[in-house]
Structure formats: structure tokens, C-alpha cells
N, C-alpha and C positions, 0 to 999 in steps of 0.2 A: 125944046131946049131943057137942060138939066137946071134944077134950082140950085141956089147958093147953098141950101141945107143937104141937099143930096151929094153936092160936092164936097162939103165938109166932111159929112159921114164918111164918104168913100176914103178921104185923107185919113180920117180917124182909124178906120178899120185897116188900112194900108200900114199906118204906124204901129198898130197891135201886131200885125204880121211881122214887120221888121224887127220890132223888139223881142218877139218870140223867137225868131230865127237867130238873133244875136245872143239870147240867153242859151239857146241849144248849143251853138258855136263854142261858149265857153264853159259849157256845163262840165261837171266831173263824170256825169253817165257818159257822154260822148266820148271824152278821153279815155275812160276806162274801157268802153266798148272798142275802141280803135286799137287799144294796147292788146286786149286778149285775142282780137282778130289777127293782129300782127303776129303775136307770139304762135297762134296756132297754125297760120300759114307757114310761118318759118320752120317750126317744128315739122310739119308735114313734108315740107320740101327737103329739109335736112335728112330726115328718115328716108325718103325716097331715093336719096342719092347715097344712102348709107353711111352718113357721116358719124363720126365718133361723137357720142353725147349730144344728140339733137335736142334733148330737154334744155340742157345747160347752154347750148350754143344759141338756141332760139331767143334767149335773153338779150343778145346783143341789138339786133334791130329793134326789140321792143323798148329797151333801155333808151336807144337813140331817138325814139319817137317820144317817150316820156319826157326825156330832157329837153327836147325841142319844144315841147308844150310849156316848159318853164322860162325858156329864154325867148321865145318869139314875142310874147306879150310886151317885155320890156323893150326890145328893138322896136316894135310897132309904135310904142308911146314915143320914142326918141325920133323916129321917122315923122311921126305926125308933128310933134314939136317944131322940127326943122322945116317942115313943109308948110305949116300954118303961117310962119312969118313971111313966106314969099309970096305975097299977093300984090 
């Protein structure tokens, strides 16, 4: 049987992992990396189909992603406030 101390230690370790995952999800590094990858993939695709100005047009999906990172946290907070009161 697992002791109470071992159970508590397992919970504390799990909480540390969850906090680290959450910190990564909202980090600037993650957002920047996804934006750079989005831009690179869009430019490669646009270049492969011989689109005019692939470097410029690659900014469109990247800009959409960046804008979504600004708007989604506000939407999440509003959603959480609404659903927190429905218990």
C-alpha cells in the first residue's frame, strides 16, 4: 500500500508538471516559435505554387495566428467566468 506521504509527493510532482505545461502554453517562446514555423511553411507553400510575393503573403496566416494569441485569452477568461457560476 502507498503511504500518505508518497501520495502527497506524487500529487506535488504532478502539480509541478501541470504548472510547467501551463507556463509553456502561454510563453512568448512558444508563440514566437509557432509564428516563425507558420511563416516558413506558408512561404515554402506559396513559393512552390509560384505565387507572387510569397514573403509578403506569408505574413497573412502568421498575422492571423499572432492575433488569435491576443484574443483567445480574453475569450477564455469570459468563458470561464460564465461557466464558473453554473454549478
